[in-house]
Backbone as JSON Lines, residues from 0, in Angstrom:
{"i":0,"aa":"M","n":[6.92,-7.39,52.46],"ca":[6.39,-7.45,53.79],"c":[5.79,-6.11,54.24]}
{"i":1,"aa":"F","n":[6.68,-5.0,54.15],"ca":[6.05,-3.72,54.78],"c":[4.87,-3.38,53.95]}
{"i":2,"aa":"K","n":[4.86,-3.64,52.6],"ca":[3.62,-3.16,51.78],"c":[2.55,-3.9,52.14]}
{"i":3,"aa":"H","n":[2.63,-5.16,52.54],"ca":[1.57,-5.95,52.97],"c":[0.96,-5.51,54.3]}
{"i":4,"aa":"Q","n":[1.75,-5.19,55.23],"ca":[1.38,-4.71,56.54],"c":[0.83,-3.33,56.32]}
{"i":5,"aa":"L","n":[1.25,-2.47,55.52],"ca":[0.62,-1.15,55.31],"c":[-0.7,-1.31,54.75]}
{"i":6,"aa":"N","n":[-0.9,-2.17,53.56],"ca":[-2.24,-2.32,53.14],"c":[-3.2,-2.95,54.08]}
{"i":7,"aa":"R","n":[-2.67,-3.83,54.99],"ca":[-3.59,-4.34,56.06],"c":[-4.05,-3.23,56.98]}
{"i":8,"aa":"D","n":[-3.06,-2.35,57.32],"ca":[-3.38,-1.19,58.26],"c":[-4.31,-0.11,57.61]}
{"i":9,"aa":"L","n":[-4.08,0.16,56.25],"ca":[-4.82,1.08,55.66],"c":[-6.32,0.67,55.33]}
{"i":10,"aa":"N","n":[-6.44,-0.56,55.13],"ca":[-7.92,-1.08,54.78],"c":[-8.89,-0.77,55.87]}
{"i":11,"aa":"P","n":[-8.67,-0.92,57.23],"ca":[-9.72,-0.6,58.19],"c":[-9.87,0.96,58.17]}
{"i":12,"aa":"N","n":[-8.73,1.7,58.06],"ca":[-8.87,3.19,58.1],"c":[-9.61,3.74,56.97]}
{"i":13,"aa":"F","n":[-9.38,3.1,55.83],"ca":[-10.06,3.53,54.63],"c":[-11.43,3.32,54.74]}
{"i":14,"aa":"F","n":[-11.95,2.12,55.1],"ca":[-13.32,1.85,55.36],"c":[-14.04,2.68,56.5]}
{"i":15,"aa":"N","n":[-13.21,2.96,57.6],"ca":[-13.84,3.75,58.56],"c":[-14.07,5.16,58.1]}
{"i":16,"aa":"E","n":[-13.14,5.65,57.29],"ca":[-13.29,7.05,56.78],"c":[-14.35,7.26,55.76]}
{"i":17,"aa":"F","n":[-14.59,6.28,54.84],"ca":[-15.44,6.48,53.72],"c":[-16.7,5.66,53.61]}
{"i":18,"aa":"A","n":[-16.76,4.56,54.4],"ca":[-17.83,3.73,54.31],"c":[-19.17,4.3,54.79]}
{"i":19,"aa":"K","n":[-20.22,3.66,54.25],"ca":[-21.61,4.03,54.77],"c":[-22.17,2.83,55.09]}
{"i":20,"aa":"K","n":[-23.15,2.97,56.11],"ca":[-24.03,1.67,56.45],"c":[-25.05,1.73,55.35]}
{"i":21,"aa":"I","n":[-25.2,0.41,54.86],"ca":[-26.18,0.11,53.76],"c":[-26.95,-1.19,53.98]}
{"i":22,"aa":"N","n":[-28.04,-1.37,53.45],"ca":[-28.77,-2.56,53.27],"c":[-28.48,-3.24,51.97]}
{"i":23,"aa":"F","n":[-27.55,-4.26,51.98],"ca":[-27.19,-4.96,50.72],"c":[-27.94,-6.19,50.56]}
{"i":24,"aa":"T","n":[-28.99,-6.22,49.65],"ca":[-29.85,-7.39,49.59],"c":[-30.26,-8.01,50.91]}
{"i":25,"aa":"G","n":[-30.64,-7.25,51.91],"ca":[-31.1,-7.81,53.08],"c":[-30.03,-7.96,54.17]}
{"i":26,"aa":"I","n":[-28.71,-7.7,53.86],"ca":[-27.69,-7.77,54.71],"c":[-27.12,-6.32,55.16]}
{"i":27,"aa":"R","n":[-27.27,-5.98,56.45],"ca":[-26.66,-4.71,56.94],"c":[-25.29,-4.69,57.09]}
{"i":28,"aa":"L","n":[-24.58,-3.82,56.35],"ca":[-23.08,-3.88,56.28],"c":[-22.62,-2.44,55.88]}
{"i":29,"aa":"K","n":[-21.3,-2.25,56.0],"ca":[-20.63,-0.93,55.52],"c":[-20.04,-1.21,54.29]}
{"i":30,"aa":"A","n":[-20.14,-0.22,53.27],"ca":[-19.75,-0.16,52.0],"c":[-19.29,1.13,51.47]}
{"i":31,"aa":"I","n":[-18.42,1.22,50.56],"ca":[-18.01,2.32,49.82],"c":[-18.77,2.35,48.59]}
{"i":32,"aa":"L","n":[-19.46,3.55,48.24],"ca":[-20.22,3.64,47.06],"c":[-19.72,4.7,46.24]}
{"i":33,"aa":"S","n":[-19.49,4.47,45.02],"ca":[-18.85,5.57,44.13],"c":[-19.49,5.5,42.79]}
{"i":34,"aa":"E","n":[-20.42,6.61,42.59],"ca":[-20.98,6.87,41.26],"c":[-19.99,7.46,40.29]}
{"i":35,"aa":"T","n":[-18.93,8.19,40.87],"ca":[-17.99,8.79,40.03],"c":[-17.08,7.73,39.48]}
{"i":36,"aa":"E","n":[-16.65,6.65,40.11],"ca":[-15.79,5.68,39.62],"c":[-16.56,4.91,38.42]}
{"i":37,"aa":"F","n":[-17.88,4.71,38.71],"ca":[-18.72,4.02,37.74],"c":[-18.8,4.9,36.38]}
{"i":38,"aa":"S","n":[-19.06,6.11,36.64],"ca":[-19.12,7.11,35.49],"c":[-17.86,7.11,34.61]}
{"i":39,"aa":"K","n":[-16.69,7.19,35.36],"ca":[-15.5,7.16,34.53],"c":[-15.23,5.86,33.85]}
{"i":40,"aa":"K","n":[-15.6,4.76,34.36],"ca":[-15.36,3.46,33.88],"c":[-16.27,3.23,32.54]}
{"i":41,"aa":"Y","n":[-17.53,3.66,32.7],"ca":[-18.53,3.29,31.76],"c":[-19.04,4.5,30.92]}
{"i":42,"aa":"R","n":[-18.52,5.57,31.02],"ca":[-19.07,6.85,30.2],"c":[-19.16,6.73,28.74]}
{"i":43,"aa":"N","n":[-18.22,5.84,28.15],"ca":[-18.17,5.73,26.8],"c":[-18.85,4.33,26.34]}
{"i":44,"aa":"R","n":[-19.37,3.68,27.23],"ca":[-20.24,2.41,26.84],"c":[-21.62,2.66,26.98]}
{"i":45,"aa":"N","n":[-22.38,2.3,25.98],"ca":[-23.89,2.33,25.95],"c":[-24.5,1.0,26.04]}
{"i":46,"aa":"N","n":[-25.78,1.01,26.67],"ca":[-26.51,-0.28,26.65],"c":[-27.24,-0.33,25.2]}
{"i":47,"aa":"D","n":[-28.01,-1.35,25.04],"ca":[-28.61,-1.72,23.78],"c":[-29.48,-0.61,23.24]}
{"i":48,"aa":"T","n":[-30.02,0.24,24.08],"ca":[-30.91,1.24,23.67],"c":[-30.26,2.59,23.4]}
{"i":49,"aa":"G","n":[-28.86,2.48,23.51],"ca":[-28.15,3.82,23.26],"c":[-28.1,4.71,24.43]}
{"i":50,"aa":"L","n":[-28.67,4.47,25.52],"ca":[-28.53,5.35,26.63],"c":[-27.38,5.04,27.45]}
{"i":51,"aa":"V","n":[-26.84,6.18,28.12],"ca":[-25.75,5.99,28.91],"c":[-26.16,5.2,30.23]}
{"i":52,"aa":"K","n":[-25.33,4.28,30.62],"ca":[-25.58,3.58,31.94],"c":[-25.47,4.52,33.05]}
{"i":53,"aa":"T","n":[-26.22,4.15,34.13],"ca":[-26.1,4.86,35.37],"c":[-26.05,3.83,36.46]}
{"i":54,"aa":"G","n":[-25.09,4.11,37.39],"ca":[-24.92,3.09,38.38],"c":[-23.83,3.56,39.46]}
{"i":55,"aa":"M","n":[-23.29,2.54,39.97],"ca":[-22.25,2.86,40.98],"c":[-21.28,1.53,41.09]}
{"i":56,"aa":"V","n":[-20.09,1.83,41.68],"ca":[-19.13,0.8,42.03],"c":[-19.3,0.73,43.54]}
{"i":57,"aa":"V","n":[-19.56,-0.57,44.1],"ca":[-19.56,-0.72,45.49],"c":[-18.43,-1.66,45.96]}
{"i":58,"aa":"S","n":[-17.73,-1.25,47.01],"ca":[-16.74,-1.98,47.6],"c":[-17.11,-2.47,48.98]}
{"i":59,"aa":"L","n":[-17.1,-3.78,49.19],"ca":[-17.52,-4.44,50.47],"c":[-16.37,-5.24,50.95]}
{"i":60,"aa":"K","n":[-16.49,-5.39,52.27],"ca":[-15.46,-6.31,52.9],"c":[-16.06,-7.67,52.72]}
{"i":61,"aa":"K","n":[-15.08,-8.51,52.42],"ca":[-15.45,-9.89,52.05],"c":[-16.1,-10.62,53.41]}
{"i":62,"aa":"R","n":[-15.45,-10.22,54.43],"ca":[-15.83,-10.93,55.76],"c":[-17.25,-10.43,56.18]}
{"i":63,"aa":"D","n":[-17.69,-9.26,55.67],"ca":[-19.22,-8.91,55.97],"c":[-20.22,-9.63,55.33]}
{"i":64,"aa":"L","n":[-19.83,-10.44,54.2],"ca":[-20.79,-11.32,53.51],"c":[-20.86,-12.61,53.99]}
{"i":65,"aa":"P","n":[-21.97,-13.28,53.82],"ca":[-22.06,-14.76,54.32],"c":[-21.03,-15.55,53.53]}
{"i":66,"aa":"R","n":[-20.45,-16.48,54.24],"ca":[-19.48,-17.32,53.87],"c":[-19.93,-18.1,52.63]}
{"i":67,"aa":"G","n":[-19.07,-18.11,51.48],"ca":[-19.45,-18.83,50.37],"c":[-20.31,-18.07,49.38]}
{"i":68,"aa":"L","n":[-20.76,-16.87,49.73],"ca":[-21.57,-16.08,48.83],"c":[-20.79,-15.62,47.59]}
{"i":69,"aa":"E","n":[-21.04,-15.97,46.39],"ca":[-20.57,-15.46,45.26],"c":[-21.5,-14.49,44.48]}
{"i":70,"aa":"I","n":[-21.08,-13.35,44.09],"ca":[-21.95,-12.4,43.33],"c":[-21.39,-12.27,41.97]}
{"i":71,"aa":"K","n":[-22.18,-12.68,41.02],"ca":[-21.71,-12.89,39.68],"c":[-22.33,-11.78,38.67]}
{"i":72,"aa":"A","n":[-21.73,-11.4,37.54],"ca":[-22.32,-10.61,36.59],"c":[-23.75,-11.18,36.12]}
{"i":73,"aa":"G","n":[-24.67,-10.26,36.03],"ca":[-26.05,-10.77,35.62],"c":[-26.97,-10.9,36.75]}
{"i":74,"aa":"E","n":[-26.5,-10.97,37.9],"ca":[-27.27,-11.16,39.13],"c":[-27.87,-9.83,39.44]}
{"i":75,"aa":"K","n":[-29.25,-9.89,40.05],"ca":[-29.81,-8.59,40.66],"c":[-29.55,-8.51,42.1]}
{"i":76,"aa":"V","n":[-29.25,-7.27,42.49],"ca":[-28.97,-7.03,43.95],"c":[-29.71,-5.81,44.33]}
{"i":77,"aa":"S","n":[-29.93,-5.49,45.58],"ca":[-30.48,-4.32,45.98],"c":[-29.6,-3.54,47.05]}
{"i":78,"aa":"I","n":[-29.65,-2.26,46.92],"ca":[-28.92,-1.41,47.95],"c":[-30.01,-0.39,48.46]}
{"i":79,"aa":"N","n":[-30.23,-0.45,49.76],"ca":[-31.31,0.44,50.4],"c":[-32.55,0.36,49.5]}
{"i":80,"aa":"D","n":[-33.01,-0.88,49.1],"ca":[-34.23,-1.1,48.47],"c":[-34.18,-0.6,46.95]}
{"i":81,"aa":"K","n":[-33.2,-0.2,46.46],"ca":[-33.06,0.26,45.05],"c":[-32.48,-1.06,44.35]}
{"i":82,"aa":"L","n":[-33.0,-1.34,43.15],"ca":[-32.5,-2.54,42.33],"c":[-31.44,-2.22,41.46]}
{"i":83,"aa":"Y","n":[-30.49,-3.18,41.34],"ca":[-29.28,-3.0,40.37],"c":[-29.04,-4.43,39.81]}
{"i":84,"aa":"T","n":[-28.37,-4.3,38.51],"ca":[-27.85,-5.51,37.95],"c":[-26.35,-5.44,38.08]}
{"i":85,"aa":"V","n":[-25.71,-6.52,38.57],"ca":[-24.27,-6.62,38.54],"c":[-23.68,-6.82,37.11]}
{"i":86,"aa":"I","n":[-22.79,-5.75,36.67],"ca":[-22.38,-5.85,35.37],"c":[-20.88,-6.4,35.33]}
{"i":87,"aa":"N","n":[-20.21,-6.38,36.57],"ca":[-18.8,-6.76,36.75],"c":[-18.57,-7.09,38.26]}
{"i":88,"aa":"S","n":[-17.88,-8.13,38.59],"ca":[-17.62,-8.18,40.06],"c":[-16.05,-8.82,40.05]}
{"i":89,"aa":"S","n":[-15.42,-8.3,41.16],"ca":[-13.96,-8.83,41.32],"c":[-13.72,-8.93,42.81]}
{"i":90,"aa":"M","n":[-13.01,-10.07,43.15],"ca":[-12.74,-10.2,44.52],"c":[-11.23,-10.26,44.72]}
{"i":91,"aa":"G","n":[-10.94,-9.35,45.63],"ca":[-9.47,-9.24,46.07],"c":[-9.36,-10.14,47.27]}
{"i":92,"aa":"E","n":[-8.13,-9.82,48.07],"ca":[-7.87,-10.65,49.27],"c":[-8.89,-10.43,50.31]}
{"i":93,"aa":"S","n":[-9.27,-9.16,50.36],"ca":[-10.37,-8.9,51.44],"c":[-11.5,-8.04,51.02]}
{"i":94,"aa":"I","n":[-11.47,-7.57,49.86],"ca":[-12.48,-6.71,49.26],"c":[-13.25,-7.25,48.13]}
{"i":95,"aa":"V","n":[-14.57,-7.09,48.05],"ca":[-15.35,-7.42,46.87],"c":[-15.69,-6.2,46.23]}
{"i":96,"aa":"K","n":[-15.49,-6.07,44.94],"ca":[-15.98,-4.85,44.29],"c":[-16.88,-5.15,43.13]}
{"i":97,"aa":"L","n":[-17.98,-4.47,43.05],"ca":[-19.12,-4.67,42.28],"c":[-19.42,-3.43,41.34]}
{"i":98,"aa":"D","n":[-19.53,-3.63,40.07],"ca":[-20.07,-2.58,39.16],"c":[-21.48,-2.84,38.96]}
{"i":99,"aa":"L","n":[-22.35,-1.84,39.41],"ca":[-23.83,-2.02,39.47],"c":[-24.51,-1.02,38.59]}
{"i":100,"aa":"E","n":[-25.35,-1.59,37.61],"ca":[-26.17,-0.77,36.83],"c":[-27.52,-0.55,37.4]}
{"i":101,"aa":"C","n":[-27.89,0.68,37.48],"ca":[-29.29,1.03,38.09],"c":[-30.34,0.44,37.23]}
{"i":102,"aa":"L","n":[-31.39,-0.02,37.84],"ca":[-32.63,-0.71,37.04],"c":[-33.78,0.29,37.13]}
{"i":103,"aa":"G","n":[-33.56,1.67,37.05],"ca":[-34.71,2.52,37.12],"c":[-34.52,3.56,38.19]}
{"i":104,"aa":"E","n":[-35.35,4.54,38.14],"ca":[-35.19,5.62,39.19],"c":[-36.25,5.37,40.16]}
């Protein structure tokens, strides 16, 4: 019970502290962007050309997305008009986490 309440209270504070306003595929919302988390997760994995992947992990509040929207691996999304491919997505109770690979500079 206490852990659940603590997580609920920390979530807004965490987002208020670290989130940035972005344009996510035409939707204005706040998100936490982490290139470091992506690098740690994928630094030893290469794509078909042998080049190291570049991208970011994006954490979004589920309630900020349109109801029923599902974002799946393989889909293309944009953040601030830069195009990415979703390589992994996970949905928690209130957070959507996306691993995004950059599709060019």
